[in-house]
C-alpha positions as a Markdown table, in Angstrom:
| # | Residue | x | y | z |
|---|---|---|---|---|
| 1 | Met | 0.0 | 0.0 | 0.0 |
| 2 | Thr | 1.4 | 3.4 | -0.9 |
| 3 | His | 0.7 | 6.4 | 1.2 |
| 4 | Pro | -0.1 | 9.8 | -0.4 |
| 5 | Ile | 2.8 | 12.2 | -0.8 |
| 6 | Pro | 2.2 | 15.4 | 1.2 |
| 7 | Thr | 2.1 | 18.8 | -0.5 |
| 8 | Ser | 4.0 | 20.4 | 2.5 |
| 9 | Phe | 5.4 | 19.7 | 5.9 |
| 10 | Arg | 7.3 | 21.6 | 8.6 |
| 11 | Leu | 10.8 | 21.1 | 10.1 |
| 12 | Arg | 11.7 | 23.4 | 13.0 |
| 13 | Arg | 8.7 | 25.5 | 12.2 |
| 14 | Arg | 9.9 | 26.2 | 8.7 |
| 15 | Lys | 7.6 | 25.2 | 5.9 |
| 16 | Trp | 8.8 | 22.9 | 3.1 |
| 17 | Thr | 6.7 | 22.4 | 0.0 |
| 18 | Val | 6.6 | 19.3 | -2.1 |
| 19 | Arg | 6.3 | 19.8 | -5.8 |
| 20 | Arg | 5.4 | 17.1 | -8.3 |
| 21 | Leu | 7.0 | 17.8 | -11.7 |
| 22 | Thr | 7.2 | 16.0 | -15.0 |
| 23 | Ser | 11.0 | 15.8 | -15.2 |
| 24 | Ser | 14.2 | 17.6 | -14.1 |
| 25 | Val | 16.0 | 19.8 | -16.5 |
| 26 | Ser | 18.6 | 17.1 | -17.1 |
| 27 | Gly | 15.9 | 14.4 | -17.1 |
| 28 | Lys | 18.1 | 12.2 | -14.9 |
| 29 | His | 16.9 | 13.1 | -11.4 |
| 30 | Ala | 14.2 | 11.2 | -9.6 |
| 31 | Gly | 13.9 | 14.0 | -7.0 |
| 32 | Leu | 15.7 | 17.0 | -5.5 |
| 33 | Cys | 16.0 | 18.6 | -2.1 |
| 34 | Val | 16.3 | 22.4 | -2.3 |
| 35 | Pro | 17.2 | 23.7 | 1.2 |
| 36 | Pro | 17.6 | 27.5 | 0.6 |
| 37 | Pro | 14.4 | 29.4 | 0.5 |
| 38 | Pro | 12.1 | 28.4 | -0.9 |
| 39 | Lys | 12.6 | 25.1 | 1.0 |
| 40 | Gln | 11.3 | 22.6 | -1.5 |
| 41 | Ile | 11.3 | 18.9 | -2.4 |
| 42 | Arg | 10.8 | 18.1 | -6.0 |
| 43 | Ile | 9.6 | 14.7 | -7.2 |
| 44 | Tyr | 9.7 | 13.9 | -10.9 |
| 45 | Asp | 7.3 | 11.6 | -12.8 |
| 46 | Ile | 10.0 | 10.8 | -15.3 |
| 47 | Ala | 13.6 | 10.0 | -14.7 |
| 48 | Asn | 16.1 | 8.7 | -17.2 |
| 49 | Asn | 13.4 | 8.7 | -19.9 |
| 50 | Arg | 11.2 | 6.3 | -17.9 |
| 51 | Gly | 7.9 | 6.8 | -16.2 |
| 52 | Arg | 8.0 | 6.3 | -12.4 |
| 53 | Thr | 5.4 | 4.4 | -10.4 |
| 54 | Ala | 3.6 | 5.9 | -7.4 |
| 55 | His | 5.7 | 3.6 | -5.2 |
| 56 | Gln | 9.0 | 4.8 | -6.7 |
| 57 | Gln | 7.9 | 8.4 | -6.3 |
| 58 | Gln | 7.0 | 7.7 | -2.7 |
| 59 | Lys | 10.5 | 6.3 | -2.0 |
| 60 | Thr | 11.9 | 9.4 | -3.6 |
| 61 | Phe | 9.9 | 11.5 | -1.2 |
| 62 | Trp | 11.3 | 9.7 | 1.8 |
| 63 | His | 14.8 | 9.9 | 0.3 |
| 64 | Glu | 14.6 | 13.7 | -0.3 |
| 65 | Ser | 12.9 | 14.2 | 3.1 |
| 66 | Thr | 15.8 | 12.5 | 4.8 |
| 67 | His | 18.1 | 15.0 | 3.1 |
| 68 | Ala | 15.9 | 17.8 | 4.3 |
| 69 | Ile | 15.9 | 16.5 | 7.9 |
| 70 | Leu | 19.7 | 16.1 | 8.0 |
| 71 | Met | 20.2 | 19.5 | 6.4 |
| 72 | Thr | 17.9 | 21.1 | 9.0 |
| 73 | Met | 20.1 | 19.4 | 11.6 |
| 74 | Asn | 23.3 | 20.6 | 9.9 |
| 75 | His | 24.4 | 17.0 | 10.0 |
| 76 | Lys | 27.6 | 15.9 | 8.3 |
| 77 | Leu | 25.7 | 13.0 | 6.6 |
| 78 | Ala | 23.2 | 15.3 | 4.9 |
| 79 | Arg | 24.9 | 14.8 | 1.5 |
| 80 | Asn | 26.1 | 11.2 | 2.0 |
| 81 | Glu | 23.9 | 9.4 | -0.7 |
| 82 | Ala | 24.7 | 5.9 | 0.7 |
| 83 | Phe | 23.6 | 6.8 | 4.2 |
| 84 | Val | 20.5 | 8.8 | 3.0 |
| 85 | Thr | 19.4 | 6.0 | 0.7 |
| 86 | Gly | 19.8 | 3.3 | 3.4 |
| 87 | Phe | 18.1 | 5.4 | 6.1 |
| 88 | Ser | 15.2 | 6.5 | 3.8 |
| 89 | Leu | 14.5 | 2.9 | 2.7 |
| 90 | Leu | 14.1 | 1.9 | 6.3 |
| 91 | Leu | 12.0 | 5.0 | 7.1 |
| 92 | Glu | 9.7 | 4.3 | 4.2 |
| 93 | Glu | 9.3 | 0.7 | 5.2 |
| 94 | Leu | 8.5 | 1.7 | 8.8 |
| 95 | Val | 5.8 | 4.1 | 7.6 |
| 96 | Arg | 4.4 | 1.7 | 5.1 |
| 97 | Thr | 4.1 | -1.2 | 7.5 |
| 98 | Ala | 3.2 | 0.6 | 10.7 |
| 99 | Arg | -0.1 | -0.5 | 12.3 |
| 100 | Phe | -1.9 | 1.5 | 15.0 |
| 101 | Glu | -4.4 | 0.4 | 17.6 |
| 102 | Glu | -7.8 | 2.0 | 17.2 |
| 103 | Ser | -8.5 | 4.4 | 20.1 |
| 104 | Ala | -11.5 | 3.4 | 22.2 |
């Protein structure tokens, strides 16, 4: 089950917007995290001349969100693609598989 991708969220009270776009200028990127104002995550429908599924786009959202969180923290791993990919895959799995009790 894929969860919807939000249109915005906040980190340390600063608003980030999420934009869904057809493709990047180069056509190679699946997504992009743009930290300076406007704080923005871009998710592309097409990367490397191929359409991307909703699940692929959702994984891209979590990947770029991990960059945003680490950049907000000024963390040294913010631009470490191997770490960000590994962490974001686990985060996406946690969110996708989480189950909650119904409140009585």
